[in-house]
N, C-alpha and C positions, 0 to 999 in steps of 0.2 A: 788308297784315301786315307788321309792322318786321323790318327786315332786320337782326339781330344783327352786333357789329361782336366783332371780338378782333383782338390785337395779338399778333403773331410773329416772331421775329426773323429776319433777311432779311442777305445778307450785298453788300456795295453796289458794283458795280466801279466807279468816277467822283470826280470830286471829290466832297467835301462839297456845296458852296455851290452844284452843281447838281441836287439834289434832284428837284423838280418836273420840270422838263421832262429828258426826253431820258435817263431812268435808266438805269443796265443796272446790272442782277444776276447772280449767281452761280447757275447748277444746279443742279440734285443731279448730274449729270456733270462738276459744276467746271468747267464751260463758260460764258461770258458770254453773254446773253441780254439782249435788250429786252424780252420778255414776261414778264409781269408774273406769270402765269399758273404759270409754268414755275421762275420763283425757287423755290430750295428754299428751305422754309422750317423754323423751327426755335422750339422750346417755348420754352427759355433763350439766356442768352449761351454760359454752358458750350457746350451741344451744338453749337451757331452755330462755337464758337472751336475746339472739337475738330473737328469737318470742315474747317475751312480746316487744323486742322493738319495732318492725315490725307491730303488734299491737295493739300498745299505750295503755299498761300494766305498770300502775306506780305502784314498786315492791316497798315497803314499809314492814310497822309492819302489816298488812293486808292482803298485796297481796305478795308472797313469794316461793320462788324456796328452795324444801327441797327434799331428797331421800325417795324413796318410793317402799316398796317391793314386787314384783311381781313374778308370779308361773308360769309355762312353762302353765299352763291353763287358768289364766289370759291374755297373750300374746297373742291366739288363738281367744280371743274373738273383 
């Protein structure tokens, strides 16, 4: 059975050049996490930006919004 992929917005915490290994995300409680499954996920850029503003997360070259692909299995966790 093929796994469907869905692209969702996440907030990364770390240099943009380091996305592959050692990726750090912002979790639902606005804390940093290395666990992809704990990353806060958003269906739109605007929702991610609003979350950042509400939680006083400064978006810049070190903390930024980007797209991440999640499979159905990822979404269950």
